[in-house]
C-alpha positions, -999 to 999 in steps of 0.1 A, spaced: 45 -72 74 62 -98 52 97 -99 39 104 -107 3 139 -109 -13 154 -84 12 124 -61 7 97 -53 33 61 -54 22 30 -40 39 -4 -46 23 -38 -30 29 -71 -41 14 -106 -27 15 -130 -51 33 -166 -50 43 -175 -54 79 -184 -91 74 -154 -99 52 -126 -89 76 -122 -125 88 -114 -137 52 -82 -116 48 -47 -131 50 -30 -125 83 -4 -101 68 -31 -78 52 -43 -48 71 -80 -40 65 -90 -4 54 -122 14 45 -132 21 9 -128 59 15 -92 54 25 -85 36 -7 -101 63 -27 -82 90 -8 -48 73 -15 -57 69 -52 -67 106 -54 -37 120 -36 -9 98 -49 4 123 -75 -1 152 -52 23 135 -27 50 133 -54 47 97 -65 55 89 -101 38 62 -121 62 34 -133 58 19 -167 42 -15 -170 9 -33 -174 -11 -56 -154 -35 -56 -125 -13 -34 -103 -3 1 -111 30 9 -96 43 42 -84 77 52 -70 87 79 -45 118 97 -59 128 110 -25 131 74 -11 153 50 -31 136 17 -38 102 27 -23 73 14 -45 35 17 -40 13 -6 -60 -25 0 -64 -48 -29 -75 -82 -15 -85 -97 -50 -89 -88 -62 -54 -90 -27 -40 -56 -32 -24 -25 -11 -17 9 -26 -14 40 -8 -1 74 -24 -11 106 -9 5 142 -19 10 139 -13 48 113 -9 74 120 27 80 112 34 43 77 21 47 69 49 72 70 73 42 39 57 27 22 53 61 28 90 69 19 103 34 -15 86 33 -22 82 71 -25 44 67 -27 21 97 6 3 107 -10 -27 123 -41 -48 121 -65 -40 149 -79 -69 168 
């Protein structure tokens, strides 16, 4: 977890078995099926798409102020940005994402 401008950030990225060593230390590896599952269920969980263009598609969770989820299809990554650590648990629980990088 890294801290940016008073926001907490958790990042997950799809990796192959051989590519796990190439990830940055703050990135948590996930399987491709987990990424597809998050992409598929994001609207069902009540997240709303935010306006904007670019590589990342951002969504907000209206029930948690300041909570943003960003999906990057090209990098196959998910990024959670929240005002506090406790807010990040909403995304972790909604999509059953790992909290830590396993060794």
